[in-house]
N, C-alpha and C positions, 0 to 999 in steps of 0.2 A: 471503559477503554475505547478510545476513538481510533478508528482505522483510517488510513489514507491509502487507497488503492492506486497502484501505479498504472501507467499506460497499457501494460501488457495483460491487464485483467479487465473483465467486463464491468462497465459502469453499473450494470444491473445488480451486482453484488451488494451495492450500498443498500438498495431496497430489500433485497432478499435477507440481509443480515441486520436490518434496522431494529428489530425487536431485541436482538442480543447485543448490538453495538450501536446504540443511538449516537447521532452527531458524527457518524463516519462520513467520509467524502471520497470522491474520485478526483484525480487530477484534472480531468476534463471539466467537471462541474465547477472547479475553482479557477478555470481559465488558464491552467498550467499545461496545456497540451504540448506546448513548445519548450517547456522547461527541461533543463538537463538534470541529471541525477543529483548534482551538488545543490541546485536550487530547490529541488524537492526535499532533499535531506534537511536543508536549513529551515525551510518552511515547516516541516514536520517537527523539528526540534523546538522551534519557537512557539508552535501552536499545540504542543502536547499530543501529537499523533504517533501511532505506531504504523510504520510503512509496511504494506503488504505487497509483495512483488514476486515475479518469477525471474527477476534479473539478479544475477550473481554479483553485479557491481555494488549493490547495497550491502551485501555481506562483506565485501572487501572494505567498503567505507567504514562499516561497523568495527572491523578489526583494527583499522588505522585510527579512527577518531573516537571510538568508544560510543557511549550513549549518554543522553538521548540523541536521537530517537532510537527506540528498539526497532528491530526488523523481523518480519515474518517472511521467510524465503520459502516459497512454495516450489517444491522440486518435483511435483507430480507431472507426468506426461500429459498429452492432450486429453482433455476431458471437457464436458459441457459446463456451463455456468451453474446449472442445477447441481451437478455432481460436486463442484467446487464448494458450493454453499452448505452441503450436508456432509461432505466427506472428509 
C-alpha cells in the first residue's frame, strides 16, 4: 500500500512509515507543493496511491467521485509527527 501524504502532514512521515508502507511519498518530494486537491487526487488515482490527509475536501471528493484513490482522513487534533506515526 503506497501512501501519498498531503501538504498538511509532515514529510517525515514517509521515512517514519517506510518499513510498513514502502514507496510512499509526500507531495513536496514530488514537486507538487503548489498542486490543488484535484491535481493531487488525479495523480494519486493514476499512480495507485492512497491519499493521507487532514483535509476534509478529499473526503468530499471521495463521496462525489468514488475511488480510486482511497482516502485516509486523519481527524485527530494537534499532535506530533511521532504520535501520528504510531498512533
